KOLKOLBA-37653 format. One record per residue (C-alpha): residue in one letter; x, y, z. Coordinates in nm, 4 decimals, decimal comma, m for minus. Example, Ala and Ser with C-alpha at 12.3 -4.5 7.8 and 13.67 -1.06 7.14 Angstrom:
! residues 2
<node resn="A" u="1,2300" v="m0,4500" w="0,7800"/>
<node resn="S" u="1,3670" v="m0,1060" w="0,7140"/>
This chain:
! residues 327
<node resn="M" u="4,1714" v="1,9669" w="m2,0627"/>
<node resn="G" u="4,0507" v="1,6082" w="m2,0903"/>
<node resn="H" u="4,1232" v="1,3551" w="m2,3822"/>
<node resn="R" u="4,0848" v="1,0012" w="m2,4543"/>
<node resn="L" u="4,3876" v="0,7756" w="m2,5744"/>
<node resn="R" u="4,3666" v="0,4650" w="m2,7556"/>
<node resn="M" u="4,6585" v="0,2340" w="m2,6279"/>
<node resn="P" u="4,8347" v="0,0072" w="m2,8723"/>
<node resn="D" u="4,6478" v="m0,2977" w="m2,7218"/>
<node resn="G" u="4,3139" v="m0,1153" w="m2,7966"/>
<node resn="R" u="4,2373" v="m0,0050" w="m2,4366"/>
<node resn="I" u="4,0968" v="0,3567" w="m2,3861"/>
<node resn="K" u="4,2660" v="0,5738" w="m2,1286"/>
<node resn="Y" u="4,1401" v="0,9139" w="m2,0148"/>
<node resn="V" u="4,4109" v="1,1688" w="m1,9647"/>
<node resn="H" u="4,4187" v="1,5296" w="m1,8237"/>
<node resn="V" u="4,6437" v="1,7458" w="m2,0549"/>
<node resn="H" u="4,8086" v="2,0473" w="m1,8882"/>
<node resn="Y" u="5,0646" v="2,2571" w="m2,0821"/>
<node resn="L" u="5,2422" v="2,5849" w="m2,0551"/>
<node resn="T" u="5,3692" v="2,7996" w="m2,3403"/>
<node resn="E" u="5,6476" v="3,0269" w="m2,3273"/>
<node resn="Q" u="5,6795" v="3,3301" w="m2,5708"/>
<node resn="D" u="5,9517" v="3,5678" w="m2,6863"/>
<node resn="Q" u="5,9318" v="3,9386" w="m2,6622"/>
<node resn="D" u="5,7219" v="3,9471" w="m2,9651"/>
<node resn="L" u="5,4885" v="3,7029" w="m2,8133"/>
<node resn="N" u="5,5798" v="3,4223" w="m3,0479"/>
<node resn="P" u="5,5635" v="3,0869" w="m2,9078"/>
<node resn="V" u="5,9215" v="2,9405" w="m2,8458"/>
<node resn="L" u="5,8492" v="2,6563" w="m2,5943"/>
<node resn="V" u="5,5640" v="2,4367" w="m2,4879"/>
<node resn="V" u="5,6002" v="2,2345" w="m2,1734"/>
<node resn="G" u="5,3258" v="1,9848" w="m2,1159"/>
<node resn="S" u="5,2129" v="1,6921" w="m1,8908"/>
<node resn="L" u="4,9649" v="1,4155" w="m1,8911"/>
<node resn="Q" u="4,7701" v="1,2937" w="m1,6026"/>
<node resn="D" u="4,5949" v="0,9488" w="m1,6272"/>
<node resn="I" u="4,2579" v="1,0065" w="m1,5071"/>
<node resn="T" u="4,0955" v="0,6719" w="m1,6097"/>
<node resn="A" u="4,0176" v="0,5385" w="m1,2641"/>
<node resn="F" u="3,8574" v="0,8693" w="m1,1698"/>
<node resn="K" u="3,6428" v="0,8656" w="m1,5095"/>
<node resn="K" u="3,5465" v="0,5211" w="m1,4335"/>
<node resn="S" u="3,4152" v="0,6084" w="m1,0812"/>
<node resn="E" u="3,2479" v="0,9127" w="m1,2308"/>
<node resn="E" u="3,0543" v="0,6906" w="m1,4716"/>
<node resn="A" u="2,9783" v="0,4433" w="m1,2151"/>
<node resn="L" u="2,8381" v="0,7153" w="m0,9990"/>
<node resn="R" u="2,6226" v="0,8474" w="m1,2659"/>
<node resn="L" u="2,4824" v="0,5196" w="m1,3611"/>
<node resn="S" u="2,4148" v="0,4468" w="m0,9935"/>
<node resn="E" u="2,2320" v="0,7801" w="m0,9749"/>
<node resn="E" u="2,0370" v="0,7110" w="m1,2827"/>
<node resn="R" u="1,9431" v="0,3651" w="m1,1426"/>
<node resn="L" u="1,8267" v="0,5184" w="m0,8147"/>
<node resn="R" u="1,6213" v="0,7844" w="m0,9947"/>
<node resn="Q" u="1,4361" v="0,5081" w="m1,2158"/>
<node resn="A" u="1,3775" v="0,2902" w="m0,9186"/>
<node resn="L" u="1,2200" v="0,5656" w="m0,7362"/>
<node resn="R" u="1,0164" v="0,6657" w="m1,0186"/>
<node resn="V" u="0,9072" v="0,3018" w="m1,0865"/>
<node resn="T" u="0,8223" v="0,2418" w="m0,7077"/>
<node resn="G" u="0,7005" v="0,5778" w="m0,6558"/>
<node resn="A" u="0,9114" v="0,5976" w="m0,3381"/>
<node resn="G" u="0,9914" v="0,9290" w="m0,1672"/>
<node resn="V" u="1,3262" v="1,0224" w="m0,0220"/>
<node resn="F" u="1,3834" v="1,2577" w="0,2664"/>
<node resn="D" u="1,7064" v="1,4027" w="0,4149"/>
<node resn="H" u="1,6870" v="1,5618" w="0,7647"/>
<node resn="N" u="1,9759" v="1,7943" w="0,8924"/>
<node resn="H" u="1,9208" v="1,7843" w="1,2677"/>
<node resn="D" u="2,1644" v="2,0743" w="1,3263"/>
<node resn="K" u="1,9476" v="2,3373" w="1,1125"/>
<node resn="D" u="1,6338" v="2,1406" w="1,1495"/>
<node resn="I" u="1,5944" v="2,1322" w="0,7587"/>
<node resn="I" u="1,4203" v="1,8497" w="0,6009"/>
<node resn="Y" u="1,4588" v="1,7895" w="0,2339"/>
<node resn="W" u="1,1576" v="1,5882" w="0,0718"/>
<node resn="S" u="1,1700" v="1,4807" w="m0,2806"/>
<node resn="G" u="0,9080" v="1,5460" w="m0,5335"/>
<node resn="E" u="0,7715" v="1,1856" w="m0,4646"/>
<node resn="Q" u="0,7921" v="1,2200" w="m0,0881"/>
<node resn="R" u="0,5839" v="1,5475" w="m0,1056"/>
<node resn="A" u="0,3170" v="1,3895" w="m0,3532"/>
<node resn="L" u="0,2707" v="1,1020" w="m0,0856"/>
<node resn="H" u="0,1518" v="1,3709" w="0,1574"/>
<node resn="G" u="0,0102" v="1,6176" w="m0,1040"/>
<node resn="W" u="0,2569" v="1,8785" w="m0,0320"/>
<node resn="G" u="0,3665" v="2,1487" w="m0,2824"/>
<node resn="G" u="0,7417" v="2,1823" w="m0,4001"/>
<node resn="N" u="0,8040" v="2,5130" w="m0,2260"/>
<node resn="E" u="0,6400" v="2,4431" w="0,1198"/>
<node resn="W" u="0,8552" v="2,4461" w="0,4309"/>
<node resn="I" u="0,8895" v="2,0968" w="0,5927"/>
<node resn="S" u="0,9983" v="2,0305" w="0,9507"/>
<node resn="L" u="0,9725" v="1,7338" w="1,1748"/>
<node resn="Q" u="0,6569" v="1,8806" w="1,3443"/>
<node resn="T" u="0,5067" v="1,9246" w="1,0213"/>
<node resn="F" u="0,5585" v="1,5701" w="0,9315"/>
<node resn="F" u="0,4147" v="1,4673" w="1,2600"/>
<node resn="K" u="0,0906" v="1,6662" w="1,2086"/>
<node resn="C" u="0,0528" v="1,4636" w="0,8751"/>
<node resn="V" u="0,0338" v="1,1251" w="1,0612"/>
<node resn="H" u="m0,3021" v="0,9797" w="1,1488"/>
<node resn="P" u="m0,4053" v="1,0804" w="1,4885"/>
<node resn="E" u="m0,4391" v="0,7216" w="1,6015"/>
<node resn="D" u="m0,0840" v="0,6504" w="1,4930"/>
<node resn="R" u="0,0840" v="0,9752" w="1,5830"/>
<node resn="E" u="0,1954" v="0,8844" w="1,9341"/>
<node resn="R" u="0,3543" v="0,5420" w="1,8180"/>
<node resn="I" u="0,5384" v="0,7237" w="1,5374"/>
<node resn="V" u="0,6673" v="1,0202" w="1,7506"/>
<node resn="A" u="0,8061" v="0,7644" w="2,0092"/>
<node resn="A" u="0,9639" v="0,5595" w="1,7204"/>
<node resn="V" u="1,1352" v="0,8490" w="1,5633"/>
<node resn="A" u="1,2594" v="0,9627" w="1,9001"/>
<node resn="C" u="1,4079" v="0,6297" w="1,9716"/>
<node resn="A" u="1,5845" v="0,6284" w="1,6311"/>
<node resn="H" u="1,7534" v="0,9493" w="1,7410"/>
<node resn="I" u="1,8900" v="0,8253" w="2,0825"/>
<node resn="P" u="2,2636" v="0,8631" w="2,0702"/>
<node resn="D" u="2,3438" v="0,5219" w="2,2016"/>
<node resn="G" u="2,1078" v="0,3437" w="1,9490"/>
<node resn="D" u="2,1579" v="0,2009" w="1,6211"/>
<node resn="G" u="1,9671" v="0,4924" w="1,4405"/>
<node resn="L" u="1,7390" v="0,2505" w="1,2544"/>
<node resn="L" u="1,3596" v="0,3304" w="1,1783"/>
<node resn="D" u="1,1166" v="0,0844" w="1,0120"/>
<node resn="V" u="0,7557" v="0,1619" w="1,0621"/>
<node resn="E" u="0,4289" v="0,1479" w="0,8820"/>
<node resn="Y" u="0,1760" v="0,4000" w="0,9666"/>
<node resn="R" u="m0,1105" v="0,6036" w="0,8251"/>
<node resn="V" u="m0,1038" v="0,9715" w="0,6969"/>
<node resn="V" u="m0,3843" v="1,2116" w="0,6148"/>
<node resn="H" u="m0,3157" v="1,3222" w="0,2757"/>
<node resn="R" u="m0,4031" v="1,6930" w="0,1723"/>
<node resn="D" u="m0,7075" v="1,5747" w="m0,0079"/>
<node resn="G" u="m0,8429" v="1,4194" w="0,2966"/>
<node resn="G" u="m0,7686" v="1,0642" w="0,2066"/>
<node resn="V" u="m0,5964" v="0,8314" w="0,4571"/>
<node resn="R" u="m0,2866" v="0,6348" w="0,3234"/>
<node resn="W" u="m0,0748" v="0,3690" w="0,4435"/>
<node resn="L" u="0,3144" v="0,4505" w="0,4180"/>
<node resn="S" u="0,6192" v="0,2355" w="0,5152"/>
<node resn="T" u="0,9109" v="0,4332" w="0,5997"/>
<node resn="R" u="1,2753" v="0,3152" w="0,6533"/>
<node resn="S" u="1,5446" v="0,5299" w="0,7669"/>
<node resn="Q" u="1,9079" v="0,5539" w="0,9163"/>
<node resn="T" u="2,0112" v="0,8234" w="1,1553"/>
<node resn="L" u="2,3850" v="0,9160" w="1,1494"/>
<node resn="F" u="2,5647" v="1,0341" w="1,4605"/>
<node resn="D" u="2,8791" v="1,2652" w="1,5288"/>
<node resn="G" u="3,0976" v="1,2412" w="1,8464"/>
<node resn="R" u="3,1753" v="0,9837" w="2,1002"/>
<node resn="H" u="3,0414" v="0,8829" w="2,4325"/>
<node resn="A" u="2,8541" v="1,1858" w="2,5940"/>
<node resn="M" u="2,9189" v="1,3997" w="2,3079"/>
<node resn="R" u="2,7506" v="1,1641" w="2,0540"/>
<node resn="R" u="2,4422" v="1,3326" w="1,8928"/>
<node resn="A" u="2,2447" v="1,2883" w="1,5872"/>
<node resn="V" u="2,3268" v="1,4918" w="1,3051"/>
<node resn="R" u="2,1380" v="1,3644" w="0,9871"/>
<node resn="T" u="1,8683" v="1,1122" w="0,8935"/>
<node resn="I" u="1,8249" v="0,9718" w="0,5489"/>
<node resn="G" u="1,5296" v="0,7672" w="0,4516"/>
<node resn="A" u="1,2664" v="0,6672" w="0,2095"/>
<node resn="S" u="0,8956" v="0,6207" w="0,2304"/>
<node resn="R" u="0,6549" v="0,4305" w="m0,0119"/>
<node resn="D" u="0,2873" v="0,4044" w="m0,0430"/>
<node resn="I" u="0,1511" v="0,0624" w="0,0857"/>
<node resn="T" u="m0,2167" v="0,1276" w="0,0811"/>
<node resn="D" u="m0,3050" v="m0,1241" w="m0,1704"/>
<node resn="S" u="m0,1139" v="m0,4045" w="0,0007"/>
<node resn="K" u="m0,2771" v="m0,3091" w="0,3233"/>
<node resn="R" u="m0,6038" v="m0,3262" w="0,1698"/>
<node resn="V" u="m0,5370" v="m0,6702" w="0,0267"/>
<node resn="E" u="m0,4110" v="m0,7830" w="0,3575"/>
<node resn="M" u="m0,7384" v="m0,6824" w="0,5351"/>
<node resn="E" u="m0,9339" v="m0,8459" w="0,2562"/>
<node resn="Q" u="m0,7453" v="m1,1690" w="0,2958"/>
<node resn="R" u="m0,8166" v="m1,1559" w="0,6896"/>
<node resn="I" u="m1,1893" v="m1,0979" w="0,6174"/>
<node resn="A" u="m1,1952" v="m1,3692" w="0,3637"/>
<node resn="A" u="m0,9977" v="m1,6225" w="0,6014"/>
<node resn="T" u="m1,2288" v="m1,5302" w="0,8844"/>
<node resn="A" u="m1,5363" v="m1,5641" w="0,6710"/>
<node resn="F" u="m1,4335" v="m1,8986" w="0,5503"/>
<node resn="Q" u="m1,3784" v="m2,0322" w="0,8902"/>
<node resn="T" u="m1,7181" v="m1,9647" w="1,0250"/>
<node resn="Q" u="m2,0244" v="m2,1917" w="1,0447"/>
<node resn="E" u="m2,2010" v="m1,9529" w="0,8279"/>
<node resn="G" u="m2,2539" v="m2,0558" w="0,4636"/>
<node resn="I" u="m2,0342" v="m1,8374" w="0,2393"/>
<node resn="I" u="m2,0800" v="m1,7799" w="m0,1287"/>
<node resn="I" u="m1,8508" v="m1,5550" w="m0,3274"/>
<node resn="T" u="m1,9746" v="m1,4446" w="m0,6822"/>
<node resn="E" u="m1,8515" v="m1,2307" w="m0,9565"/>
<node resn="F" u="m2,0589" v="m0,9076" w="m1,0026"/>
<node resn="D" u="m2,2693" v="m1,0884" w="m1,2499"/>
<node resn="H" u="m2,3650" v="m1,3406" w="m0,9816"/>
<node resn="R" u="m2,1623" v="m1,6333" w="m1,0941"/>
<node resn="I" u="m2,0332" v="m1,8481" w="m0,8132"/>
<node resn="V" u="m1,6485" v="m1,8643" w="m0,7785"/>
<node resn="R" u="m1,6107" v="m1,9905" w="m0,4223"/>
<node resn="V" u="m1,8080" v="m2,1392" w="m0,1495"/>
<node resn="N" u="m1,6972" v="m2,2716" w="0,2052"/>
<node resn="R" u="m1,7698" v="m2,5897" w="0,3740"/>
<node resn="A" u="m2,0527" v="m2,4654" w="0,5864"/>
<node resn="F" u="m2,2388" v="m2,3855" w="0,2637"/>
<node resn="T" u="m2,2186" v="m2,7586" w="0,1508"/>
<node resn="E" u="m2,3393" v="m2,8580" w="0,5140"/>
<node resn="I" u="m2,6421" v="m2,6020" w="0,5118"/>
<node resn="T" u="m2,7433" v="m2,6681" w="0,1463"/>
<node resn="G" u="m2,6212" v="m3,0086" w="0,0529"/>
<node resn="Y" u="m2,4530" v="m2,8859" w="m0,2605"/>
<node resn="E" u="m2,0788" v="m2,9607" w="m0,2976"/>
<node resn="A" u="m1,8380" v="m2,6800" w="m0,4374"/>
<node resn="E" u="m1,7976" v="m2,8350" w="m0,7669"/>
<node resn="E" u="m2,1687" v="m2,8617" w="m0,8160"/>
<node resn="V" u="m2,2283" v="m2,4845" w="m0,8002"/>
<node resn="I" u="m1,8913" v="m2,3164" w="m0,9107"/>
<node resn="G" u="m1,9772" v="m2,1300" w="m1,2297"/>
<node resn="K" u="m2,3619" v="m2,1236" w="m1,1653"/>
<node resn="K" u="m2,5622" v="m1,8618" w="m0,9850"/>
<node resn="P" u="m2,7299" v="m1,8486" w="m0,6404"/>
<node resn="S" u="m3,0442" v="m1,8907" w="m0,8033"/>
<node resn="V" u="m2,9958" v="m2,2813" w="m0,7873"/>
<node resn="L" u="m3,1290" v="m2,2228" w="m0,4373"/>
<node resn="K" u="m3,4450" v="m2,0575" w="m0,5454"/>
<node resn="S" u="m3,7455" v="m2,1792" w="m0,3511"/>
<node resn="G" u="m4,0067" v="m2,0347" w="m0,5837"/>
<node resn="R" u="m4,1345" v="m1,8205" w="m0,2889"/>
<node resn="H" u="m4,0307" v="m1,5037" w="m0,4524"/>
<node resn="D" u="m4,1342" v="m1,3365" w="m0,7630"/>
<node resn="E" u="m3,9045" v="m1,1679" w="m1,0203"/>
<node resn="S" u="m3,9841" v="m0,8285" w="m0,8925"/>
<node resn="F" u="m3,8503" v="m0,9369" w="m0,5419"/>
<node resn="Y" u="m3,5026" v="m0,9978" w="m0,6927"/>
<node resn="R" u="m3,5187" v="m0,7002" w="m0,9044"/>
<node resn="D" u="m3,5684" v="m0,4639" w="m0,6207"/>
<node resn="M" u="m3,2846" v="m0,6423" w="m0,4294"/>
<node resn="L" u="m3,0384" v="m0,5651" w="m0,7317"/>
<node resn="V" u="m3,1525" v="m0,2059" w="m0,7732"/>
<node resn="S" u="m3,0867" v="m0,1475" w="m0,3948"/>
<node resn="L" u="m2,7437" v="m0,3270" w="m0,4207"/>
<node resn="L" u="m2,6500" v="m0,1112" w="m0,7095"/>
<node resn="R" u="m2,7886" v="0,2139" w="m0,5724"/>
<node resn="S" u="m2,6849" v="0,1827" w="m0,2046"/>
<node resn="G" u="m2,4423" v="m0,0939" w="m0,1715"/>
<node resn="F" u="m2,6667" v="m0,3006" w="0,0445"/>
<node resn="W" u="m2,9983" v="m0,4937" w="0,0714"/>
<node resn="Q" u="m3,1558" v="m0,6203" w="0,3912"/>
<node resn="G" u="m3,4167" v="m0,8971" w="0,4333"/>
<node resn="E" u="m3,4692" v="m1,2708" w="0,3992"/>
<node resn="V" u="m3,4602" v="m1,4909" w="0,1043"/>
<node resn="W" u="m3,6007" v="m1,8349" w="0,1180"/>
<node resn="G" u="m3,4029" v="m2,1017" w="m0,0827"/>
<node resn="T" u="m3,3839" v="m2,4923" w="m0,1008"/>
<node resn="G" u="m3,0999" v="m2,7240" w="m0,0604"/>
<node resn="I" u="m3,0263" v="m3,0132" w="m0,2752"/>
<node resn="N" u="m3,2422" v="m3,2452" w="m0,0484"/>
<node resn="R" u="m3,5391" v="m2,9921" w="m0,1241"/>
<node resn="A" u="m3,5623" v="m2,8738" w="0,2355"/>
<node resn="I" u="m3,6548" v="m2,5206" w="0,2883"/>
<node resn="V" u="m3,3216" v="m2,3048" w="0,3575"/>
<node resn="T" u="m3,3695" v="m1,9382" w="0,4760"/>
<node resn="P" u="m3,0526" v="m1,7503" w="0,4247"/>
<node resn="S" u="m3,0804" v="m1,4445" w="0,6341"/>
<node resn="G" u="m2,7939" v="m1,4486" w="0,4044"/>
<node resn="S" u="m2,9254" v="m1,2702" w="0,1126"/>
<node resn="E" u="m2,8702" v="m0,9491" w="0,3014"/>
<node resn="L" u="m2,6312" v="m0,6949" w="0,1465"/>
<node resn="P" u="m2,4662" v="m0,4739" w="0,3822"/>
<node resn="Q" u="m2,2758" v="m0,1504" w="0,3220"/>
<node resn="C" u="m2,0937" v="m0,1524" w="m0,0097"/>
<node resn="A" u="m1,7158" v="m0,2014" w="0,0646"/>
<node resn="E" u="m1,5439" v="m0,1466" w="m0,2915"/>
<node resn="T" u="m1,1826" v="m0,2333" w="m0,2533"/>
<node resn="T" u="m1,0667" v="m0,3219" w="m0,5731"/>
<node resn="D" u="m1,1803" v="m0,2581" w="m0,9495"/>
<node resn="E" u="m1,2796" v="m0,6312" w="m0,9817"/>
<node resn="R" u="m1,5785" v="m0,6227" w="m0,7338"/>
<node resn="R" u="m1,7357" v="m0,9285" w="m0,6015"/>
<node resn="I" u="m2,0494" v="m1,0210" w="m0,3910"/>
<node resn="M" u="m2,0111" v="m1,2175" w="m0,0540"/>
<node resn="W" u="m2,3386" v="m1,3984" w="0,0339"/>
<node resn="V" u="m2,3705" v="m1,5270" w="0,3886"/>
<node resn="I" u="m2,6110" v="m1,8172" w="0,4469"/>
<node resn="L" u="m2,7791" v="m1,9218" w="0,7802"/>
<node resn="P" u="m3,0744" v="m2,1152" w="0,8496"/>
<node resn="I" u="m3,3460" v="m1,9097" w="0,9836"/>
<node resn="S" u="m3,3573" v="m2,0892" w="1,3285"/>
<node resn="A" u="m2,9688" v="m2,0200" w="1,3870"/>
<node resn="S" u="m3,0234" v="m1,6706" w="1,2651"/>
<node resn="A" u="m3,2915" v="m1,6015" w="1,5215"/>
<node resn="R" u="m3,0775" v="m1,7133" w="1,7861"/>
<node resn="R" u="m2,7834" v="m1,4996" w="1,6824"/>
<node resn="Q" u="m2,9692" v="m1,1891" w="1,5825"/>
<node resn="K" u="m2,8356" v="m0,9857" w="1,8702"/>
<node resn="K" u="m2,4682" v="m1,0978" w="1,8318"/>
<node resn="K" u="m2,2410" v="m0,8778" w="1,6182"/>
<node resn="S" u="m2,0724" v="m1,0671" w="1,3238"/>
<node resn="I" u="m1,6962" v="m1,0880" w="1,3483"/>
<node resn="I" u="m1,7009" v="m1,0701" w="0,9660"/>
<node resn="W" u="m1,9104" v="m0,7433" w="0,9765"/>
<node resn="R" u="m1,6919" v="m0,5973" w="1,2330"/>
<node resn="F" u="m1,3992" v="m0,6431" w="1,0110"/>
<node resn="M" u="m1,5429" v="m0,5029" w="0,6966"/>
<node resn="M" u="m1,6826" v="m0,1951" w="0,8918"/>
<node resn="R" u="m1,3237" v="m0,1426" w="1,0193"/>
<node resn="L" u="m1,1956" v="m0,1614" w="0,6704"/>
<node resn="R" u="m1,4388" v="0,0998" w="0,5570"/>
<node resn="G" u="m1,3940" v="0,3145" w="0,8669"/>
<node resn="C" u="m1,7528" v="0,2679" w="0,9641"/>
<node resn="P" u="m1,9147" v="0,2062" w="1,3105"/>
<node resn="T" u="m1,9866" v="m0,1633" w="1,3779"/>
<node resn="G" u="m2,3366" v="m0,1097" w="1,5564"/>
<node resn="T" u="m2,5343" v="m0,1399" w="1,2517"/>
<node resn="A" u="m2,7605" v="m0,4515" w="1,2145"/>
<node resn="C" u="m2,7113" v="m0,4508" w="0,8379"/>
<node resn="W" u="m2,4957" v="m0,7657" w="0,7601"/>
<node resn="R" u="m2,4870" v="m1,0926" w="0,5711"/>
<node resn="I" u="m2,4147" v="m1,0227" w="0,2034"/>
<node resn="W" u="m2,1919" v="m0,7368" w="0,0572"/>
<node resn="I" u="m1,9731" v="m0,6287" w="m0,2420"/>
<node resn="V" u="m1,5972" v="m0,6784" w="m0,1941"/>
């Protein structure tokens, strides 16, 4: 039986009380022998473990990380609820290593099978740290980051993998942002004029090539609309049809005549909106401006920017629809 004792100096001690009662022939107690065992250290360790487990549960809940535990001898894998949710598996479905491999995206599967096998090599350190794609039960593709440690038993030739413990987390959003940043970096390093606008068409960013083509400095157009480049060659119905196409199908293809600050005619093949690439809730539009002479020379050349965008969307890159898109 456990009790708490308050010591004279105010400290609290936990003790385990054990006692034995001796009785006479009439079953009346005549002697009680007892002992006290100080279990304060054990209780503190128990409380520390409880707090640690609670912190781990809360951390996993907040981060959405899943935990797995692979028993190599029995080939049994435990997946936490969060781990199963990352793949779309139910709570009672049997999981094996081969089941996991089947969840991995076909393009990443060979690499992950090799990485897992390497982590299980007896003379290795047992560490695994990989990023890869999985095909969720709903058909969607997600990026996961998985780290694990394989434990070994035995020595020398008898050494073998007996247990692997690890965790996985969904990094789809960070991978998407990383790809967007690569696209943006590539776009802003090109000789094509780039305008980034909010969905209400107000300009938030332009690159140096835009200034060289149009004559407008960035501070002159930030907060304004691309209509500052209007040449008067298109009526309102032209722009209205462009917007309708953009909202309906995510792209518009054609040529728009505009003027630079020096009033020279600039023809952006750059008011062409390719496939919509909605990657965040906060959508923006990228306008690529190119003088018509340069556009004609490069008509048959695939755009680096467009190839990046199509890869992000999982679409083929052979289409000729490029120049302005929603991001």
